[in-house]
GUZA-651784 format. One line per 4 residues: their letters; for each residue x, y, z of N, C-alpha, C. Coordinates in Angstrom, 2 decimals. Atoms other than C-alpha are relative to their C-alpha. Example, Ala and Ser with C-alpha at 12.3 -4.5 7.8 and 13.67 -1.06 7.14 Angstrom:
% GUZA-651784
AS	0.89:-1.19:0.00:12.30:-4.50:7.80:0.90:1.20:0.00; -0.82:-1.19:-0.06:13.67:-1.06:7.14:-0.77:1.09:0.73
This chain:
% GUZA-651784
MHFQ	-0.35:0.99:-0.98:-29.78:3.48:-16.71:-1.10:-1.07:0.01; 0.96:1.10:0.03:-31.45:0.05:-16.82:0.23:-0.91:1.20; -0.11:0.81:-1.20:-32.18:-1.99:-13.70:-0.70:-1.34:-0.22; 0.56:1.34:0.11:-32.80:-5.76:-13.60:-0.76:-0.41:1.25
TKTL	0.63:0.36:-1.27:-33.73:-6.05:-9.92:-0.35:1.27:0.76; 0.37:-1.14:-0.84:-35.23:-3.80:-7.27:1.28:0.63:0.56; -1.20:-0.70:-0.42:-32.61:-1.16:-6.45:-0.37:1.13:0.95; 0.25:-1.03:-1.00:-32.47:1.14:-3.41:1.07:1.09:-0.07
FNVA	-0.90:-1.15:-0.01:-30.93:4.62:-3.26:-0.31:0.86:1.20; 0.20:-0.99:-1.05:-30.42:7.09:-0.43:-0.27:1.35:-0.64; 0.30:-1.36:0.44:-31.90:10.56:-0.93:0.57:0.93:1.07; -0.70:-0.85:-0.97:-29.80:13.29:0.69:-0.01:1.46:-0.42
HGRP	-0.09:-1.45:0.18:-29.56:17.04:1.08:1.38:0.42:0.47; -1.34:-0.44:-0.35:-26.11:18.63:1.05:0.03:1.44:0.46; -0.23:-1.37:-0.49:-25.07:21.70:3.03:1.49:0.25:0.01; -1.44:-0.28:-0.05:-21.69:23.37:2.55:0.46:0.27:1.43
VPNS	-0.61:-0.27:-1.29:-19.41:23.48:5.58:0.67:1.37:-0.11; -0.63:-1.33:0.07:-18.41:27.10:6.33:1.53:-0.10:-0.03; -1.45:-0.08:0.14:-14.80:27.91:5.35:0.64:-1.33:-0.43; -0.49:1.29:0.46:-14.39:24.51:3.65:-0.57:-0.30:-1.37
KKSV	0.53:0.45:1.29:-14.86:22.86:0.26:-0.88:-1.23:0.17; 0.78:1.20:-0.28:-16.69:19.98:1.95:-1.47:0.32:0.21; 1.43:-0.10:-0.27:-20.40:19.36:2.36:-0.37:-1.00:1.08; 0.59:0.92:-0.96:-22.42:17.76:5.13:-1.26:-0.54:-0.65
WNKV	1.15:0.62:0.64:-24.97:15.28:3.82:-0.98:-0.53:1.04; 1.06:0.48:-0.88:-28.27:14.63:5.60:-0.92:-0.89:-0.81; 0.92:0.92:0.68:-30.25:11.56:4.53:-1.43:0.43:0.32; 1.37:-0.44:-0.20:-33.86:12.62:4.01:-1.02:-1.02:-0.51
GILI	0.95:0.99:0.49:-35.36:9.52:2.40:0.67:-1.10:-0.79; -0.47:1.12:0.79:-35.06:6.56:0.07:-0.76:-0.02:-1.33; 0.58:0.15:1.32:-35.70:6.00:-3.64:0.08:-1.47:-0.36; 0.06:1.41:0.35:-36.78:2.55:-4.86:-0.34:-0.11:-1.48
VDPD	0.26:0.28:1.41:-36.52:1.47:-8.51:-0.41:-1.46:-0.08; 0.53:1.35:0.07:-38.70:-1.61:-9.10:-0.37:-0.33:-1.45; 0.28:0.28:1.40:-38.43:-2.85:-12.71:-1.09:-1.04:-0.21; 1.05:1.00:0.14:-40.82:-5.76:-12.06:-1.38:0.63:-0.12
NDRI	1.28:-0.70:0.05:-43.67:-3.29:-11.57:0.06:1.29:-0.80; -0.20:-1.25:0.77:-42.29:-0.51:-13.83:-0.32:1.23:0.82; 0.26:-1.18:-0.81:-42.28:1.98:-10.98:1.23:0.44:0.77; -1.01:-0.62:-0.84:-40.03:4.33:-9.11:-0.75:0.64:1.15
SLHL	0.68:-0.54:-1.18:-41.04:5.22:-5.55:0.99:0.83:0.81; -0.80:-0.87:-0.84:-39.76:7.99:-3.31:-0.69:0.12:1.35; 0.52:-0.16:-1.36:-40.22:7.99:0.47:0.86:1.02:0.70; -0.73:-1.04:-0.71:-39.22:11.18:2.27:-0.29:-0.11:1.49
DSIP	0.13:0.00:-1.46:-38.57:11.05:6.02:-0.07:1.43:0.51; -0.02:-1.40:-0.40:-38.00:14.80:6.20:0.22:0.86:-1.24; -0.22:-0.97:1.07:-37.81:17.92:4.04:0.91:1.08:0.56; -0.91:-1.03:-0.49:-34.89:20.34:4.38:-0.71:1.35:0.13
TGEW	0.54:-1.34:-0.19:-35.72:23.81:5.68:1.15:1.00:-0.01; -1.04:-1.03:-0.01:-33.85:27.09:5.79:0.47:0.29:-1.41; -0.57:-0.31:1.32:-31.52:27.92:2.92:0.13:-1.28:-0.80; 0.03:1.20:0.82:-32.46:25.11:0.53:-0.46:0.38:-1.38
NGWL	0.33:-0.37:1.36:-32.51:25.43:-3.25:-0.97:-0.95:-0.69; 0.98:0.92:0.56:-34.96:22.56:-3.76:0.58:-1.28:-0.59; -0.63:1.18:0.58:-32.42:20.00:-5.01:0.37:-1.02:1.06; -0.44:1.13:-0.82:-31.86:16.57:-3.45:0.91:-0.85:-0.86
SIFP	-0.93:0.86:0.72:-29.11:14.13:-4.42:-0.32:-1.46:0.29; 0.27:1.43:-0.12:-29.46:10.39:-5.01:1.33:-0.75:-0.02; -1.22:0.78:-0.11:-26.71:7.97:-3.94:-0.35:-1.48:0.12; 0.25:1.44:-0.18:-26.52:4.16:-4.25:0.01:-0.36:1.48
KETD	0.09:0.42:-1.40:-27.57:2.57:-0.98:1.05:-1.06:0.26; -1.04:0.96:-0.37:-24.65:0.77:0.67:-0.59:-1.02:0.95; 0.64:1.04:-0.81:-25.93:-2.54:2.01:0.84:-0.45:1.17; -0.84:0.44:-1.11:-22.93:-3.13:4.29:0.02:0.97:1.17
KVQT	0.07:-0.98:-1.10:-23.65:-0.05:6.43:-1.03:-0.46:1.03; 0.96:0.30:-1.06:-25.43:-0.44:9.76:-1.20:0.91:-0.17; 1.21:-0.79:0.16:-29.03:0.68:9.44:-0.47:0.49:1.36; 0.48:-0.59:-1.25:-30.49:2.98:12.07:-1.50:-0.23:0.14
AHTP	1.43:0.17:-0.25:-33.94:2.92:13.61:-0.85:0.88:-0.91; 0.76:-0.87:0.89:-34.97:5.75:11.26:0.03:-0.43:-1.46; -0.04:0.48:1.38:-34.24:3.71:8.11:-1.41:-0.40:-0.39; 1.37:0.31:0.40:-37.55:3.53:6.21:-0.14:-1.44:-0.47
ASSP	0.28:1.34:0.48:-39.22:0.32:5.10:0.63:-0.21:-1.37; -0.70:0.29:1.25:-37.63:-1.43:2.12:-0.85:0.28:-1.23; 0.85:-0.37:1.12:-40.64:-0.73:-0.10:-1.25:0.66:0.56; 1.22:-0.67:-0.48:-43.79:1.38:0.12:-1.04:-0.99:0.49
DDFD	0.97:1.01:-0.43:-45.84:-1.83:0.46:0.30:-0.53:1.39; -0.42:0.48:-1.32:-43.84:-2.79:3.60:-0.12:1.07:1.08; 0.02:-1.11:-0.94:-44.33:0.60:5.26:-1.13:-0.20:1.01; 0.97:0.19:-1.07:-46.07:0.25:8.62:-0.32:1.35:0.62
DSVP	0.35:-1.31:-0.52:-47.91:3.48:9.40:-0.79:-0.09:1.31; 0.70:0.14:-1.27:-49.44:2.07:12.60:0.86:0.38:1.19; -0.89:-0.40:-1.08:-46.40:3.14:14.65:-0.41:1.40:0.47; 0.56:-1.27:-0.50:-47.68:5.99:16.90:1.04:1.07:0.29
F	-0.89:-1.14:-0.20:-45.09:8.75:16.37:0.17:0.79:-1.24
């Protein structure tokens, strides 16, 4: 896969729904591919606990979705760690 511009992806953990073929997806972070700097960055907001096999899934970030207050900064350089929480 080759990227021309900075591309954002959601990082998620899937849990199967009991008695169903469906899964519940929990967003746990963001992945940033920055071809201008030849780097890939991963920012995790949380780490799954309990019955977790260690795998996370990456999905293209949908820009038309409403972002919540927990949406991380758009790049590691923009991350403001002065927020006291």
